[in-house]
Legacy VTK file of the C-alpha trace (Angstrom):
# vtk DataFile Version 3.0
C-alpha trace
ASCII
DATASET POLYDATA
POINTS 62 float
128.081 94.012 89.997
130.170 96.444 91.959
129.816 96.054 95.685
130.826 99.648 96.393
128.202 101.178 94.114
124.448 101.110 94.532
122.798 99.098 91.749
119.467 100.915 91.925
120.376 103.012 88.921
119.315 100.130 86.663
115.856 99.719 88.229
115.210 103.187 89.552
114.813 101.845 93.079
117.187 101.671 95.974
118.535 98.199 96.640
116.772 98.104 100.010
113.406 98.927 98.419
113.897 96.420 95.616
114.931 93.715 98.086
111.859 94.293 100.264
109.529 94.218 97.254
111.188 91.077 95.886
111.030 89.328 99.270
107.337 90.171 99.728
106.498 88.907 96.243
108.368 85.660 96.849
106.588 85.062 100.176
103.161 85.597 98.604
104.040 83.420 95.631
105.215 80.705 97.995
101.964 80.903 99.989
99.971 80.345 96.791
102.180 77.452 95.697
101.865 75.820 99.113
98.065 75.953 98.808
98.387 73.576 95.845
100.684 71.296 97.845
98.192 71.258 100.734
95.390 70.245 98.393
97.552 67.523 96.832
98.453 66.106 100.251
94.820 66.189 101.390
93.702 64.465 98.190
96.255 61.721 98.909
95.027 61.450 102.507
98.363 62.578 103.959
97.232 64.864 106.766
100.691 65.058 108.311
102.153 66.436 105.088
99.201 68.795 104.628
99.787 70.160 108.145
103.485 70.588 107.387
102.636 72.643 104.296
100.081 74.673 106.287
102.762 75.607 108.825
105.136 76.580 106.015
102.365 78.608 104.391
101.674 80.425 107.666
105.341 81.423 107.836
105.195 82.762 104.279
102.171 84.890 105.171
103.922 86.649 108.074
LINES 1 63
62 0 1 2 3 4 5 6 7 8 9 10 11 12 13 14 15 16 17 18 19 20 21 22 23 24 25 26 27 28 29 30 31 32 33 34 35 36 37 38 39 40 41 42 43 44 45 46 47 48 49 50 51 52 53 54 55 56 57 58 59 60 61
């Protein structure tokens, strides 16, 4: 990939737009995945780990 040329021609979006969309999708996907981890930790009775995952999930939702 050439660093001096915009790569948006392949996707039809500017790199900045693509990057923002990708980042948002990854954050939301991570928040959903962490919900499963929270439930697993709670099922195992590990409240400390569940709280850790809740804090991580809150960061992904920002």
